[in-house]
C-alpha positions in Angstrom: -52.5 141.5 124.1 -49.1 140.6 125.6 -48.6 136.9 126.5 -46.9 137.7 129.9 -49.9 136.6 132.0 -49.9 133.2 130.2 -46.6 132.3 131.8 -46.5 130.2 135.0 -45.5 132.1 138.2 -42.0 130.6 138.5 -41.2 131.7 134.9 -42.6 135.1 135.4 -40.6 135.8 138.6 -37.5 134.5 136.9 -37.9 137.1 134.0 -38.7 139.8 136.5 -35.5 139.2 138.5 -33.4 138.9 135.3 -34.6 142.4 134.4 -36.4 141.2 131.2 -39.7 142.6 132.4 -41.1 144.9 135.1 -43.8 144.1 137.6 -45.7 147.1 136.3 -45.7 145.7 132.8 -47.0 142.4 134.0 -49.8 144.0 136.1 -50.8 146.2 133.2 -50.9 143.2 130.9 -53.1 141.2 133.3 -55.5 144.2 133.8 -55.7 144.7 130.0 -56.5 141.1 129.5 -59.1 141.1 132.3 -60.8 144.2 130.9 -60.9 142.6 127.5 -62.2 139.2 128.5 -64.2 139.6 131.7 -67.3 141.3 130.3 -68.0 137.9 128.6 -66.3 135.5 131.1 -67.6 137.0 134.4 -64.6 135.9 136.4 -64.4 138.9 138.7 -66.8 140.8 141.0 -64.3 143.6 141.8 -61.1 144.8 140.1 -58.3 146.1 142.2 -56.4 148.0 139.5 -55.1 150.9 141.7 -53.9 148.4 144.4 -52.3 146.2 141.7 -50.4 149.0 140.0 -49.2 150.4 143.4 -48.0 147.0 144.5 -46.2 146.5 141.2 -44.5 149.9 141.3 -43.3 149.1 144.9 -41.8 145.8 143.7 -40.0 147.5 140.8 -38.6 150.1 143.1 -37.2 147.5 145.5 -35.7 145.5 142.7 -34.1 148.6 141.3 -32.6 149.4 144.7 -31.2 145.9 145.1 -33.6 145.0 147.9 -35.1 141.5 148.4 -38.6 140.6 147.0 -41.0 137.8 147.8 -41.2 134.4 146.1 -44.3 135.5 144.1 -43.0 138.9 143.2 -45.0 140.5 140.4 -47.3 137.5 140.0 -50.9 138.6 139.1 -53.2 137.2 141.9 -57.0 136.7 141.9 -58.7 136.4 145.3 -62.0 134.4 145.8 -64.6 136.9 147.0 -65.2 135.1 150.3 -61.8 136.1 151.7 -61.7 139.4 153.6 -59.7 142.2 152.0 -59.2 145.4 153.9 -60.9 148.3 152.2 -62.2 146.2 149.3 -65.7 144.7 149.1 -66.1 141.0 150.2 -69.5 140.0 148.9 -69.5 136.1 148.8 -71.4 136.9 145.5 -74.5 137.5 147.7 -76.8 140.5 147.8 -76.8 140.2 151.6 -73.1 141.3 151.6 -73.2 143.4 148.5 -72.0 146.5 150.4 -69.7 144.8 153.0 -66.2 146.2 153.2 -64.0 144.4 155.7 -61.7 146.4 158.1 -59.0 143.6 157.9 -57.3 141.1 155.6 -57.7 137.3 155.8 -54.4 135.6 156.9 -54.0 134.1 153.4 -54.4 137.6 151.8 -51.7 138.9 154.2 -49.3 136.1 153.4 -49.7 136.5 149.6 -49.1 140.2 150.0 -45.9 139.6 151.9 -44.8 137.2 149.1 -45.3 140.2 146.8 -48.2 138.8 144.7 -50.0 141.5 142.8 -53.8 141.6 143.5 -55.9 141.9 140.3 -59.3 141.5 141.9 -61.9 139.5 143.7 -63.4 136.6 141.9 -67.0 135.4 141.4 -68.4 132.3 143.1 -71.6 130.4 143.9 -73.2 132.5 146.6 -71.5 131.7 150.0 -69.6 129.0 148.1 -72.8 126.9 147.9 -72.8 125.3 144.4 -71.0 123.4 141.7 -71.3 125.6 138.7 -71.1 129.3 139.7 -74.6 129.7 138.4 -75.7 130.4 141.9 -73.9 133.8 142.1 -76.1 136.6 143.2 -74.7 138.8 140.5 -73.9 136.9 137.3 -72.7 133.5 136.2 -69.0 132.8 135.2 -68.4 131.2 131.9 -65.9 128.4 131.1 -63.0 129.8 129.0 -62.9 126.5 127.0 -66.5 126.8 125.9 -68.6 129.8 126.9 -71.8 127.8 126.8 -70.6 125.6 129.7 -70.2 126.2 133.4 -66.7 126.6 134.9 -67.6 124.5 137.9 -68.0 125.8 141.4 -68.0 127.2 143.8 -64.7 128.7 142.9 -65.6 129.1 139.3 -64.4 132.7 139.0 -60.9 131.8 140.3 -60.6 128.8 138.0 -61.7 130.7 134.9 -59.4 133.6 135.8 -56.3 131.4 135.8 -57.4 129.3 132.7 -58.0 132.5 130.7 -54.7 134.2 132.0 -56.5 137.0 133.7 -54.5 136.0 136.7 -51.5 133.6 137.1 -52.5 132.2 140.5 -55.8 132.4 142.4 -57.1 131.5 145.8 -60.1 129.3 146.3 -62.0 127.6 149.1 -62.9 123.9 149.0 -65.7 122.5 151.2 -66.7 119.5 149.1 -64.7 120.0 145.9 -65.0 123.7 145.2 -61.3 124.0 144.2 -60.7 120.6 142.5 -63.9 120.4 140.5 -63.7 123.8 138.8 -59.9 123.2 138.2 -60.9 120.0 136.4 -63.6 121.8 134.3 -61.2 124.6 133.4 -58.1 122.5 132.8 -55.9 124.0 135.5 -54.3 122.8 138.7 -56.5 123.0 141.8 -54.9 122.2 145.2 -57.0 121.5 148.4 -54.5 121.2 151.4 -55.1 119.1 154.5 -57.8 120.6 156.8 -55.9 122.9 159.2 -52.8 123.3 156.9 -53.8 126.8 155.8 -55.4 129.4 158.1 -59.1 130.1 157.6 -59.0 133.4 159.5 -60.8 135.9 157.4 -62.6 133.3 155.2 -66.3 133.7 155.4 -67.5 130.4 156.8 -69.8 127.9 155.0 -69.2 124.6 156.8 -66.5 125.1 159.4 -65.4 121.5 159.7 -65.0 121.1 156.0 -63.8 124.5 154.6 -60.2 124.7 153.5 -58.4 127.4 151.5 -56.2 126.4 148.5 -55.0 127.6 145.2 -55.4 127.5 141.4 -52.3 127.6 139.3 -51.1 126.9 135.8 -48.8 124.1 136.8 -47.8 122.0 139.9 -44.6 123.8 140.5 -46.6 127.0 141.0 -48.9 125.1 143.4 -45.9 124.0 145.5 -44.6 127.6 145.6 -48.0 129.1 146.5 -48.6 126.5 149.2 -45.2 127.2 150.8 -46.4 130.8 151.1 -49.9 130.3 152.6 -49.3 127.2 154.8 -48.5 127.3 158.4 -50.0 127.7 161.9 -52.1 130.8 162.7 -53.0 131.4 166.3 -56.0 133.5 165.1 -57.6 130.3 163.7 -58.5 127.7 166.4 -58.5 124.9 163.7 -55.1 125.8 162.3 -52.6 122.9 162.8 -49.3 123.6 164.4 -47.4 121.3 162.0 -44.0 122.1 160.4 -44.2 123.3 156.8 -41.7 121.5 154.5 -40.1 122.9 151.4 -42.6 121.7 148.8 -40.4 122.6 145.8 -37.4 120.7 147.1 -38.8 117.2 146.4 -40.8 117.9 143.3 -38.4 116.3 140.9 -37.9 113.1 142.9 -40.2 111.0 140.7 -42.6 108.2 141.6 -40.5 105.1 141.3 -41.8 102.7 143.9 -44.7 104.9 145.0 -47.8 102.8 145.6 -50.9 104.4 144.0 -54.3 103.1 144.9 -57.1 102.9 142.3 -60.5 102.6 144.1 -63.1 100.6 142.3 -65.9 102.7 143.7 -64.7 105.8 141.7 -65.1 104.0 138.3 -68.7 103.0 138.7 -72.0 103.8 137.0 -72.4 107.5 136.0 -68.9 108.2 134.8 -68.5 109.4 131.2 -66.5 106.9 129.1 -64.2 109.6 127.9 -63.4 110.7 131.5 -62.7 107.1 132.6 -60.5 106.5 129.5 -58.4 109.7 130.2 -58.0 108.8 133.9 -57.0 105.2 133.2 -54.5 106.5 130.6 -53.0 108.6 133.3 -52.7 105.6 135.6 -50.8 103.9 132.7 -48.4 106.9 132.6 -47.6 106.4 136.3 -47.0 102.7 135.7 -44.5 103.6 133.0 -42.8 105.9 135.4 -42.2 103.1 137.9 -45.1 103.6 140.3 -47.0 100.5 141.5 -50.8 100.6 140.8 -52.8 98.9 143.5 -56.6 98.1 143.3 -58.3 99.2 146.5 -61.8 99.6 147.9 -63.3 102.6 149.8 -66.6 100.9 150.6 -68.5 103.7 152.2 -68.0 106.1 149.2 -71.7 105.6 148.2 -72.8 107.4 151.4 -70.5 110.4 151.0 -73.0 112.7 149.2 -75.7 112.0 151.8 -73.3 112.6 154.7 -71.9 115.8 153.2 -75.3 117.4 152.5 -76.4 116.8 156.1 -73.1 117.9 157.8 -72.5 120.9 155.4 -76.0 122.2 155.5 -76.3 121.9 159.3 -73.1 123.9 159.7 -74.2 126.4 157.1 -77.5 126.9 159.0 -75.5 127.8 162.1 -72.9 130.0 160.3 -75.4 132.0 158.3 -77.6 132.8 161.3 -75.4 135.9 161.9 -76.8 137.6 158.7 -79.9 139.1 160.3 -80.1 142.6 158.9 -79.0 144.2 162.2 -75.2 143.9 162.7 -74.1 144.2 159.1 -75.1 143.2 155.6 -78.4 143.8 153.8 -81.3 145.2 155.8 -84.8 145.4 154.5 -86.1 148.9 153.9 -89.6 148.0 155.1 -90.7 149.5 158.4 -91.4 146.3 160.4 -90.9 144.8 163.9 -87.7 142.9 164.8 -89.0 139.4 163.8 -90.1 140.6 160.4 -86.8 142.6 160.0 -84.9 139.3 160.3 -87.2 137.4 158.1 -87.4 140.0 155.3 -83.7 140.9 155.3 -82.8 137.2 154.9 -85.5 136.6 152.3 -84.3 139.5 150.2 -80.6 139.0 150.7 -80.2 135.2 150.2 -80.6 133.4 146.9 -82.6 130.2 146.4 -79.7 127.7 146.8 -78.5 129.3 150.0 -82.1 129.3 151.3 -82.5 125.6 150.4 -79.3 124.7 152.3 -80.3 126.7 155.4 -83.6 125.0 155.5 -82.1 121.5 155.0 -79.6 122.2 157.8 -82.1 123.7 160.2 -84.3 120.7 159.7 -81.4 118.3 160.3 -80.5 120.1 163.6 -84.1 120.5 164.8 -85.5 118.8 167.9 -86.5 115.2 167.1 -84.3 115.0 164.0 -80.9 115.8 165.3 -80.1 112.1 166.3 -81.8 110.7 163.2 -79.8 112.9 160.7 -77.0 115.0 162.0 -75.6 112.6 164.6 -75.9 109.6 162.3 -74.1 111.6 159.6 -71.2 112.3 161.9 -70.9 108.6 162.7 -71.0 107.7 159.0 -68.4 110.4 158.3 -66.0 108.6 160.7 -66.5 105.5 158.5 -65.3 107.4 155.5 -62.2 108.4 157.3 -61.7 104.8 158.5 -61.8 103.6 154.8 -58.9 105.9 154.0 -57.0 105.0 157.1 -57.2 101.4 156.0 -56.1 102.3 152.4 -53.0 104.1 153.7 -51.7 100.8 155.0 -51.5 99.6 151.4 -50.9 102.7 149.3 -49.2 106.1 149.4 -51.9 108.0 147.4 -55.2 107.5 145.8 -55.9 108.1 142.0 -59.3 108.7 140.6 -61.4 111.1 138.4 -62.0 114.6 139.9 -65.5 114.6 138.4 -67.6 111.9 136.7 -68.2 114.3 133.7 -66.6 117.2 131.9 -68.0 120.7 132.3 -71.8 120.6 131.7 -73.9 123.2 129.8 -75.4 126.2 131.5 -78.8 125.4 132.9 -78.4 121.7 132.4 -78.6 120.9 136.1 -80.1 124.0 137.7 -83.6 122.5 137.9 -82.4 119.3 139.4 -80.4 120.0 142.6 -79.6 116.3 143.2 -77.9 115.9 139.8 -75.9 119.1 140.6 -74.9 117.7 144.0 -73.7 114.4 142.4 -71.2 116.3 140.3 -69.1 116.4 143.5 -69.4 112.7 144.2 -65.6 112.1 143.8 -64.4 115.1 145.7 -66.5 115.1 148.9 -64.8 112.2 150.7 -61.5 114.1 150.7 -63.1 116.9 152.8 -65.0 114.5 155.0 -61.7 112.8 155.9 -59.7 116.0 156.0 -57.2 114.9 153.4 -55.1 116.9 150.9 -56.2 116.6 147.3 -55.2 117.9 143.9 -56.7 118.0 140.4 -54.6 118.2 137.2 -55.6 118.1 133.6 -55.1 114.6 132.2 -56.7 114.9 128.7 -59.8 115.8 126.9 -63.3 114.4 127.0 -66.7 115.0 125.4 -66.7 118.2 123.3 -62.9 118.6 123.7 -63.3 119.7 127.3 -60.6 119.1 129.9 -60.7 116.0 132.2 -59.4 116.2 135.7 -57.2 113.6 137.4 -57.6 113.7 141.2 -54.9 112.6 143.6 -55.3 112.3 147.4 -52.7 111.6 150.1 -52.4 111.2 153.8 -53.0 114.2 156.0 -50.2 116.8 155.8 -48.4 114.8 153.1 -48.8 117.6 150.5 -45.1 117.2 149.6 -45.7 113.7 148.3 -49.0 114.7 146.7 -47.3 117.5 144.8 -44.4 115.3 143.8 -46.7 112.7 142.3 -48.8 115.3 140.4 -45.6 117.0 139.1 -44.3 113.7 137.8 -47.4 113.3 135.7 -47.1 116.8 134.3 -43.4 116.3 133.6 -44.3 113.3 131.5 -47.3 114.8 129.6 -48.4 118.0 127.9 -52.0 118.2 128.8 -51.5 121.2 131.1 -50.1 123.2 128.2 -53.4 123.2 126.3 -55.1 126.6 125.9 -58.8 127.3 126.1 -60.7 128.9 123.3 -60.5 132.5 124.7 -56.7 132.3 124.5 -56.4 130.5 121.1 -59.1 132.6 119.3 
């Protein structure tokens, strides 16, 4: 197999524009690798081979004619299967949407197409993005390219595995409570969750609308900066899209971190963190110190409530958003001849998996008469306290440094019978969503079993340029991101 898809996007486009390789060759190489690896990995739900080759040939023709091409020209792209793609199934890895084919593209899909990325396929996820391991997919689990006996994280496990295994060079993901950053940490790639509102959610199938945010998986931080420049910006079709100027994220990447104040919250190094994870993250903090950054000990005192807040707010919003799947308008419909009430009940019972049902019931309970004030309203007030903690922190520091996950990737089946332990795997990522902040995970070393460890960085709202610069400084000083998983080194 050719090594072309193992190159970062910026290197690939440089070779393409220099005439060293064609977009068609790159697309064929990515498809060849995917066909070889995916039967075992399970990264993709749907391949888009015809669309990929047609796009690649169009790019080659424009280059040959001396016409301009986009900043991601020829770059193999994987799209999380909860983002609408015109004429291509969008299933959310759920049997209730198994046959759904959208008539339009999500805004992010449109923007990546205009940038001339080449779509390889739609990636697997935890059903409706509800999960932390991609074991909740309604079709099949995705495996971690570093160790096939381990989970890739979730819910965007398919996208993370696709980039880690070089089936794709960049991938989209959605992050509601860590669903980009945690799988990026587990798979040793870069996962960027932008500020809430920075990237349009038009065409994203909703899980929890006040938390969901689209972001990317890439091989390195420079690619993350290029990709964010493509997908960021105001979209009038999304009422939550922020009308905020989009800077050139690449321009300041190499400015370094001298004088940057980096906060280290004590609550993120508490009981439950694996020693090897803590050691790798603290070593990363030492790298920043050596680069001239100032490390500041801080406190985010309401962190301990984040998981409880999240699993009330997120499930309540999920209960509301998933009410539309009733077996009437679209999606799975029971074949039984029943009245309308039974039609709703049986269609949903047959179409939704156990984790989605669990969250719908939890959310419906939290919103029900007599419990709304006790649970949902109280959770919203506590959420405001999480945001206030960060607002106070920004008076002292420019960014926050902590682990992405308290552990490395866990074994398949290790947590499926204990939902609480699964939920706790997102304990370090949830606050970022509750406060609407940008966050990024980069590989900072290896932990138990030689598995990747994720370093998480968070910054002020809409300060992705600084966040990317700080992350890039670490990658420029280290080689952790150059490691290859077992499926590539075999």
